[in-house]
N, C-alpha and C positions, 0 to 999 in steps of 0.2 A: 570727744563728740562726734567723731564722724564714723565709729562703728555702725553698722548698719543691723541692727536687731532681727531682719528679714533671713540674713546669712545664718541664722539658727533654725531654721524651718527643718522638721523631721520628717522624713518619708513614712509612708503607710498610715498604721491607726494611732501612732504614738504622737503625731503632729496635730490630731485635733481633727484635720480633715481629710489627711493623705489624697488617695486617688477618690475621693467621693464627688469630684467635678468642682463646678463653679462654686467659690464661697460665697458667703451671705451677701445678699443684695439689700441695700438699705435705704430705700426709697417706699414700697409700700408698707401697709401695717399688716397686721395678722387678720385672717379671716375670722368673721362673727357668725357662728352657726345659729339658724333661726330656724330649726325644723328638723327631721329625720335626713331627707335630703342632704340637706345643706351641712349636717354633722358628717355624714360622709365624704362630702365632697372637702369639710374641713379637715377631716382625719387622713383623707389621702394627703392632701399638702401637708400636715403635720409629719408625717412619714417621710416624705419625700424631702422637706427641710432637714428634717433629723440625721438622715443618711447624707445629704448637701454638707451640714455642718460639722458632723462628727465622723464620718467616715463610715465604710463598711462593718456590717454587724450582723448577728443572727437573727430570726425570728424573734427568738425570746428575748435577746437584748432590747431590741426595739420595743417590744410590749413595757418592759420594764422602767427603759427611759423615757417612754412616751406616756406610761400611766395608762395605757389600755389592755382590756382582755386579749389572752395570746390567741385563741381564735379571732377574734376581729382584725387582729395585726395579721394573720395568717391570710385572711380575704382579702385586706387591704393590699398585700405584697402582691399576691397573686394579679389581681387588678392592675397594677401597675406594672408590672411584667409586661402583661398582656397589651399594655398602654404602649410597650418599648420603652419606658422610663427607666426600671431596675432589671438587672441582671443578676443570676446567681453567681456566686463567688465561691471563695473557698470555705472548706471546714472549720468550723469555729467551736471551740469547747468554753461551755458557758461555766463549767466548775470545775472541780477536780475530780468528778465521777460522772458517769454516766456517757453517752454517745454523744460525739459532738455534731452540732447543729450546722446547717450550710447557711453561710452569711450572704447576704445580698447587698448591691451597691448600686450607685447611680448608673446608668447605662446613657440614653438619650443621643446615642449617635445619628439616629435619625430625625433631629429636632434641631432647628437654629434658630438664634436669634441675629439679628442684622442691625448693626448702626452704623450711621451716615454723619458724616460731619462736613459742615460748612465753616471753611476757615477762611482767612484774607485771601491766602497766595493759593488753597489747593480744597481740591475737595477728596473725601476719602471715604471709603467703604470695608466694614469688617464682617465676617460670620462667624460666630461661635456655635459650637455644638455645646447641648446642655453639660456635656462634660469637660467643656473648656478647651476644646481643639478649635484650632482656626482652618474653616476650610474656604474660606475666600477673603483676599485682601488685596485691594487696589487704593492707589492714589492718582489724581489728576491735576497738575499744574494750570492754577488759574488766577486770571487779576480778577476777583470776585467783584469790587467794587466797580473796577472798568467795565465788566460783562454785563452786569445789571441783574436783577434778579431774575427776569423771564430766563433768559439764557442758564443762569446759575441752577433754575429749577429745572429747566431740560436737560441737564449735565446729570443733575441728581438723581431724577428720574430714571435715566442711562444708566447709571450704575446700580440701582437698585434692580433694574430687569438683568444687567449683567451677573449681578450676585443671584437672583431667584433660579436664573436659568443654570448656572452652575451647580444650586442645590438640586434643582428640579432633574438635572442629568444623574447625580450622584443617588438619586431617591430620598432626598432629606427635604422635610416639610419646614416651612417657615412660620413661628409660633408670632413674630410681628417684626417691624422695623421702628428705630426711634433715630429722629433726625437731632444732632448737635450743633447747636447755632449759636454764635457769640452775643453777648450783649442781655438785652432785657427780653424775657420771654414770655407770654401766656400760654401755660401748658394746656390750660381747658380749650382755649379757642385753636390753638395750634400755630399761633402767630408769632412773629417777630416783631415785637413792641419796638424796639428801639435797639440797632447795633450801629454806633458811631462807627467803627472801623471798615464796615462794608457798606456802609450808606444806606441802611434799610430803615424804614419806619412802616410799621402796621404790615407788614408782608406775610400773606396769609401761606405759610410754608407747606405745612401739611394739607390741605385741600389742593393747593397747586400740585404737588408731588402725587397726590391721590387721582386727580383728574389725568394727570399724564401716564398714568399706571393704567387706567381704566379697570374695568370690572375683573372682579378677582382679586383685586390688589391686599396684600395682608394690612393688618391692622398697623395704621400709623400714629406715632404720638412725637410731641417735640419737646426737648428739655435744652436747658443752658449748656454749653458745652463743657464749662469748668466743673461745674458740677456733677456731670457724668465722669469726667476724668477723676475726680475724688472716689466714686463708686468704685470705677476700676482698679486706682491706688489701693482703696481701703480692703478690697477682696487679697491682693497681695499683701498687704499688712497684717490683717487681721489674724493670717497665720502665726505671726510672730508675736500676737495678743496686744497689737497695738490697734485701739479703740477709738482714740481721739487724735486727727490729724488734720493738717490744712493742707491741699494740694495749691500748689502755685503753678500757673502754667505761663511759660514765657512766649508768648507769639506776637504779631504787631500789637496788640493790645495784651493786658496782664488780667486772669481772671483768677479766681480763687473759689473752691470747693471745701467745705468744713464739714467733718465727722466729728460728731459728740457723743460718747457713750454708743459707738456702732450704729448712730443713726445720722443719716445727712440733715443736717443742719438748714433749714429753707429761711428762717425768719417769719415775721409777722405775716407778709405779704409775698413770701417766696423770695426777695430780691437778696437775702445775704450771700455774701462773697464777690459783692461788686468793689474787691481791694484794689484795683486798678486805677480807681478815682479819687484814692485818697489823696487830699491835697499836701503833698509833702514839701513842695517847692513853689510857693505862690506867685511867685516873680520868676518861674521858669516856661520851659517851653510850652508855647500852645498846644492842648490835647485836640482830638478829634471830637470830644463832647463840647468845646466851645469853651472850656475852662482853660486856666493855666496851672503848670507844676504839679498834676496828677502823677501819680508813682508811676504810671506806664510810660510816662514823656521820660523817665528818666532809666527804667530798666528794660523795657519793652524794646522788642526786636528792631525797631524801627531808630530807636535811642542808638542800639549797639551798632547798625548800619551806618549810622550819620556820623559817629564818631570814629568809625574804623576805616571808612571807604569815601571818596570823593563821589559826587552825585553821580558821575558817568560810569562808574565802575560796575561791572556785569553783577557783583552781587546785589545790588539794588533792582535786577531786573526782575519784576513778579512772575513775568511768564516762564523763569527758568526753574527749574526745581529746586524747593528750598533746601532739602537736604545737601543736594550738589553745592548752593551757595555756602551753607554753614560749614561743610567740609573744606571749601576753598578758603574760609576764614580759620578754620583747625589748623591748618597747613602753613598759614601765615605766623600764627601765633606759635606754631612749632620751631619755625624758622626764625622766630626771635622779633619779627617786625614790630618796630616799635608802636606804632601808630594802633596796630591792632590790640597788643598787651595794655596799652593805655587806657583804651577803650573797655576793654574787661575790668580793668581796674575801677573803672569808672561804675561801671555795672553793680560790681561786687559791694562797692560802697553804697550805693542806692538800694541793692539788695537787704544788705545788715541792717540799714536805718528802718527799711518798712517790715523785717520779718522780726525786727526786734519789738516793735510797737504790736504786732497780731499778737507774737509769745506772751509780752504781758498782759494783753486785754484775754486772749482765748487760754493760753496756758498748755497748747498741745503736746502730747506724747512727741510728735514728730512734724515735720516740717517736710514735703515731698516737692522737691522741684522738679518740672516737667518741663516739656516743650523744647525751645533752642536752650535753655539753660542746661540740659544733660549734655550738651556737646561739648562745652567749656567747664564742665564740673570740677576737674582738677585744677584748673586756675583760679575757680570762682570759690570753692568751698573753702578753702582755709583762711581766704581773706572774710567771707561772709562770717564764717562761724567765730573769726576773732571777735569781730565786730559785735554780733549777737553776744559774746560772753561779755564784751565790756557795757552793753546798751541796757541788758534784761535786768529788770531788780530783783527778780530772784535769783537764789545761788543755784549756781551749776546751770544757768541758763533755765532754770524752772523745769529741769529734768527733760527739756525740748532736746531731739536730735535731728540733725538736719540730713536727709537723704537724698539721694538722685532717684529720679522715677528710672526704673527698667523697661518702660512702657513706650518713653519718647513721647512721639507725635501720634501715636495711637493710642493714647489713654481716652480720649473722647469718644472716639469711635468705639472702641471695647467696651467702654461703660454704655454705650448705646445699646450694644447687644445684650450687655447683660440685664439691662433694664426692658429690654423685648422679651426676654425669657423668665422674668420676674411672676407673670401671671401663671407660669406652669406651677408653681411651687405653691399658689394658693389655691387655683381651682385646676388640676392637671388634668381629669378624664375633659372638661369641658376645652379647653385649651387645645389638647390633641385634637379634638373634634373637628374644631373650627380649622385647624391647619391643614388636616388632613382631608377634609372636607365629609368626615364622615358622618 
């Protein structure tokens, strides 16, 4: 069950994506042409998405795959090259006879998206180019609940300014910034409606950061952190043909992002994925949401620390870097510390219970464990897999595989950067013009 199908990813064109750049982002829908100019914008996006999803190819192959006339494709490719989004590649023969054509591929080295994550214990920012390269990454330890919203938004704006300065110095334009926040968020208003673990209620995150950045700030938007983590994980998993997955992030709270048929599942009102508050132990520990026995009280980071260490132990100190604290616990587990090992077994038991329920209801192709779970994967995974196999009704766990994230704590911020780049694939010319001030 632990075989990771992502390890079968091939290189080059055979992989389906190869070096095409960032893979499919699953939030925005297709463009809807409604006139000549709109049709051209839609076709520019169509060509760019085709190269993103299917890898480098000649103009002739693009025309065949997109169902567009070859002269039209030639003009579209020329415009995309002038925009800095494509570049010429290697020669490619389209058949057994005739001269080989010149392939084109995603470039986008001069355009970035920025993802900014607000977490319980830290803030993090990541900038990705259209080609998928990381050009800025920083995490700042912070007691977000204790600091209060104003101080957190000050720090968040400072991280964005630092990222923008780095990109500007490198001659890289910014398509936008996506803020990843925990809890229930209103993506239209840019407001964190309710995030129990950081004590936020009705905080206008987007307008607050925009006001601090001042005139000339790039487009900003807000999204739930776990949903963005799922987007980032899907970009990795889709290369191996996985299009149905559940991303489960282990932080102070536990969140989930659901990808179904290659699309992010939001639910009727956009709240799908609040899996941390499944009431799996009604008589259990008090949750930050005010109820008892939520799943995150059993498997969240707070539960691990509570079981693994005394209250005065430094691993509880939110002012210390989270990864350093987790590395400390890793060392204790490796040394055979009984309390740490017992705590990890309790977390695994809770994970097995909750994941089996999710697998029964949603039947995903994979469950991806992220956040702190990745630090203890070798210890957690065998026990979780055994429990899931015992509890899931369908044979062979319904075909579900348990995977450990390769992105760790960076997944939400990376997903935010991906979402910030998504408009490029819908309206390339307009997005580049806005980013460069052209």
